[in-house]
C-alpha positions in Angstrom: -11.3 -173.7 22.8 -9.5 -170.7 23.1 -10.7 -167.8 25.4 -9.7 -164.8 26.7 -10.0 -164.3 30.4 -12.0 -161.8 32.3 -9.5 -158.5 33.0 -10.4 -157.2 36.3 -11.3 -153.4 36.1 -8.3 -151.9 38.7 -9.3 -148.2 39.7 -6.5 -146.0 39.9 -6.3 -142.5 40.9 -6.9 -139.4 38.8 -7.4 -141.8 35.9 -9.3 -140.5 33.0 -12.4 -141.8 31.7 -10.9 -143.1 28.6 -8.5 -145.5 31.0 -11.4 -146.6 32.4 -13.6 -147.2 29.4 -10.6 -149.2 28.2 -10.5 -151.3 31.4 -13.8 -152.1 30.6 -13.3 -153.1 27.6 -10.6 -155.3 28.7 -13.5 -157.0 31.0 -15.2 -157.8 28.3 -18.6 -158.9 29.4 -21.6 -157.5 30.7 -22.5 -154.4 30.6 -19.0 -153.0 31.2 -17.9 -154.9 28.2 -20.1 -153.7 26.3 -19.6 -150.0 26.8 -16.0 -150.9 25.8 -17.4 -152.4 22.8 -19.4 -149.3 22.0 -16.6 -147.2 22.3 -14.3 -149.0 19.8 -16.8 -149.1 17.1 -17.8 -145.5 17.5 -14.5 -145.1 17.5 -13.5 -147.2 14.1 -16.2 -145.5 12.0 -16.1 -142.1 13.1 -12.0 -142.4 12.1 -12.8 -144.6 8.6 -12.8 -141.7 6.4 -15.0 -143.8 3.4 -17.7 -144.3 6.5 -21.3 -141.8 6.5 -22.1 -141.7 10.2 -25.7 -141.7 11.3 -26.7 -140.8 14.9 -30.5 -141.4 15.9 -31.3 -139.3 19.0 -34.6 -140.3 20.8 -35.4 -139.7 24.7 -35.3 -137.1 27.0 -31.7 -136.1 26.1 -32.2 -132.6 26.4 -34.3 -132.9 29.7 -31.5 -134.7 31.1 -28.7 -132.4 30.7 -26.7 -134.1 27.1 -27.4 -130.5 25.1 -24.0 -129.9 25.0 -22.5 -133.0 24.2 -24.7 -133.6 21.6 -23.8 -129.7 19.8 -19.9 -130.8 20.8 -20.1 -133.9 18.3 -22.0 -131.9 15.9 -19.1 -129.3 15.8 -16.5 -132.1 15.8 -17.2 -133.4 12.2 -17.9 -137.1 13.5 -21.1 -137.2 12.9 -22.8 -137.0 8.9 -26.7 -136.9 9.3 -28.9 -136.7 12.7 -32.5 -137.7 12.6 -34.0 -137.2 15.9 -37.6 -136.5 17.4 -39.5 -133.1 17.5 -39.8 -133.3 21.7 -35.6 -133.2 21.4 -35.6 -130.2 19.2 -38.0 -128.5 21.0 -36.1 -128.9 24.3 -33.3 -127.7 22.5 -35.2 -124.4 20.8 -36.5 -123.7 24.4 -33.1 -123.7 26.0 -31.9 -121.6 22.7 -34.9 -119.0 23.7 -33.5 -118.5 27.2 -35.5 -121.3 29.3 -34.0 -124.0 31.5 -35.2 -127.3 32.6 -35.3 -127.8 36.0 -33.8 -130.5 38.9 -37.1 -131.9 40.1 -38.0 -135.1 41.8 -39.9 -138.7 40.0 -42.5 -138.4 43.0 -44.0 -135.1 42.8 -47.3 -133.6 43.2 -48.5 -133.3 39.2 -51.0 -131.9 40.2 -49.2 -129.4 41.9 -46.6 -129.0 39.5 -49.7 -128.3 36.9 -50.7 -125.2 38.9 -47.4 -123.6 39.0 -46.8 -124.1 35.2 -44.2 -126.7 34.9 -44.5 -129.9 33.1 -42.4 -132.7 33.8 -39.8 -135.3 32.3 -39.7 -138.4 35.4 -37.5 -135.9 37.8 -36.5 -132.9 35.3 -38.7 -130.1 35.1 -39.8 -127.8 31.9 -41.4 -124.6 32.3 -44.7 -124.4 30.7 -44.0 -120.6 29.7 -41.6 -122.3 26.8 -44.5 -122.6 24.2 -45.2 -119.6 24.8 -41.3 -118.1 23.9 -41.7 -120.8 20.9 -45.1 -119.7 19.4 -43.6 -115.3 19.3 -40.9 -117.0 18.1 -42.3 -118.8 15.0 -44.6 -115.9 14.6 -41.6 -113.7 14.3 -40.1 -115.5 11.7 -42.5 -117.7 10.0 -42.2 -115.5 6.5 -38.5 -117.0 6.5 -39.8 -120.5 7.5 -43.1 -120.8 5.0 -41.3 -121.1 1.3 -38.5 -124.1 2.8 -39.2 -126.8 0.6 -38.4 -130.0 3.3 -38.2 -130.2 6.7 -34.4 -130.5 6.4 -35.2 -126.7 5.2 -37.3 -126.2 7.8 -34.9 -127.3 10.3 -31.7 -125.3 9.3 -33.8 -122.2 8.7 -34.8 -122.3 12.4 -31.0 -123.2 13.7 -30.2 -120.0 11.5 -32.5 -117.8 13.3 -32.3 -119.5 16.5 -30.4 -116.8 19.0 -28.2 -118.6 20.9 -26.6 -121.9 20.2 -28.2 -124.7 19.6 -28.2 -128.1 17.6 -30.0 -126.7 15.2 -27.9 -123.7 15.0 -24.3 -125.9 15.5 -26.2 -128.4 12.5 -27.0 -125.3 10.2 -23.4 -123.6 10.6 -21.8 -127.2 10.3 -23.7 -128.1 7.0 -24.9 -131.4 8.9 -28.2 -132.8 7.8 -30.6 -133.3 10.3 -34.4 -134.7 9.9 -37.6 -135.1 11.7 -39.9 -136.9 10.3 -42.3 -136.8 13.3 -42.0 -133.1 13.0 -45.5 -132.5 14.0 -45.8 -134.7 17.0 -43.9 -131.8 18.6 -44.2 -128.3 20.2 -42.5 -126.9 17.4 -44.8 -128.7 15.3 -47.7 -127.5 17.6 -46.6 -123.8 16.9 -46.5 -124.1 13.1 -49.8 -125.7 12.8 -51.3 -122.7 15.0 -50.1 -120.4 12.1 -51.4 -122.7 9.7 -54.9 -122.5 11.6 -55.0 -118.2 11.3 -54.5 -118.8 7.7 -51.0 -118.8 6.8 -49.1 -121.3 4.5 -46.5 -123.5 4.4 -44.5 -125.1 1.2 -43.0 -127.8 3.6 -43.0 -131.6 2.1 -43.5 -133.7 4.3 -41.6 -136.7 2.4 -39.1 -134.3 0.6 -36.6 -135.4 3.2 -36.9 -139.3 2.2 -34.8 -139.2 -1.1 -32.1 -136.7 0.7 -31.6 -139.1 3.4 -31.4 -142.1 0.7 -29.3 -140.6 -1.3 -26.6 -140.0 1.1 -27.2 -143.8 2.2 -27.0 -144.8 -1.4 -23.7 -143.1 -2.7 -22.3 -143.6 0.7 -19.4 -145.7 0.4 -19.7 -147.4 4.0 -22.3 -146.5 6.5 -22.1 -146.3 10.4 -25.2 -146.0 12.8 -25.7 -145.2 16.1 -28.7 -144.6 18.4 -29.5 -143.3 21.5 -32.7 -144.7 21.6 -35.0 -145.9 19.4 -38.6 -145.0 17.8 -38.6 -142.9 14.6 -35.2 -141.8 14.7 -33.7 -145.0 14.6 -36.3 -146.5 11.9 -35.7 -143.7 9.6 -32.3 -144.3 9.6 -32.4 -148.3 9.7 -35.3 -148.0 6.1 -32.2 -145.9 4.0 -29.7 -148.8 5.0 -32.3 -151.1 3.7 -32.2 -149.2 0.2 -28.8 -148.4 -0.2 -26.6 -150.9 -1.8 -24.9 -151.7 1.0 -25.6 -151.9 4.2 -24.5 -150.8 7.3 -21.0 -152.2 8.3 -20.9 -150.4 11.9 -23.3 -150.4 14.6 -24.0 -149.1 18.0 -27.5 -148.9 20.2 -27.9 -147.7 22.9 -31.4 -148.5 24.8 -33.6 -149.9 27.3 -35.9 -151.7 25.8 -36.9 -154.9 25.1 -36.5 -157.1 22.5 -39.5 -159.3 22.9 -42.4 -157.1 22.1 -41.1 -156.9 19.1 -40.7 -153.3 18.5 -38.0 -150.4 16.4 -37.0 -149.8 19.6 -35.9 -152.9 21.3 -34.7 -154.7 18.0 -31.5 -156.0 18.7 -29.0 -154.5 15.6 -28.3 -158.5 14.8 -32.5 -158.4 13.7 -31.3 -155.6 10.7 -29.5 -158.1 9.2 -32.4 -160.6 8.0 -33.7 -156.9 6.5 -30.4 -156.1 5.0 -30.1 -152.9 6.9 -27.1 -154.5 9.3 -23.9 -156.2 7.2 -23.8 -159.7 8.5 -20.1 -158.9 8.7 -20.6 -155.5 10.5 -19.0 -154.7 13.6 -21.9 -153.5 15.9 -22.9 -154.1 19.7 -26.6 -153.4 21.6 -25.7 -151.7 25.0 -28.3 -152.4 27.3 -28.1 -148.8 29.3 -30.0 -144.6 30.3 -28.4 -142.9 27.4 -28.0 -140.2 30.2 -25.1 -142.7 31.6 -23.5 -143.9 28.5 -23.4 -140.6 25.9 -20.9 -139.0 27.8 -19.0 -141.6 28.9 -18.5 -142.8 25.2 -17.8 -139.0 24.2 -15.5 -138.5 26.9 -13.5 -141.8 25.7 -13.6 -140.6 22.1 -12.5 -137.3 23.0 -9.2 -138.6 24.2 -8.9 -140.8 21.5 -10.0 -138.5 18.5 -8.7 -135.0 17.9 -11.4 -132.5 16.5 
């Protein structure tokens, strides 16, 4: 049996991120090898002009400092569809309204943080006043939001109205469909519900986005999926792949979750073959890694390889 040897990584002075990732790929095994493979597969699907790239985002990416990278990904036109959590969009909108996240400690006195008005996301702190600013923003702009028929239309409108650059504004400006099927499970959802509790009405349908995302997958010549985290965003994309006539031909998953409990977030991509979500001949990799480590490294490597 012919086998490739494991090439040992050699660090050179002033080497670029891409050069390092190339060496990780050449090592070919374990986390380094999988990260190198993940960058290669992302490059292939982005360069494939027939491929629609679906990006699923979950977890504390904005509190973890990934916001500008996500905006850059959108503005590069490398991504065709985004599905994310309400929490991600809440943190993003908060920053766009002028609030910040702060470096803290995981072993903090949480009761003291509560008294001082800070919410903790492991070792990232968010001021609770963010909700006051968001409530004012939603209240002031509710008339522009209430007539939107789908959640995607609602999110684009929030992006249009947002005063500073944000994930949502970048999606609106670049006409990238962004879906958030669990928007009610978030600060934004709470603020919209607060307006409904005052007797106001919205026309937004919770199921209308399904038709749009399935149609994108259905009409695509090829599909590729990239998941940072799992949860609802991953499953929402996966079910679109399941219903499309052609299952995904590229796949990259970055997660810290385990497959043994049977949850979607830890399920290996190859499990999707049994559902018709992933093509048996697809190019794919599962990378067990913190997204705040993998995302900057993969993006930095791709930025060297692919010109905007």
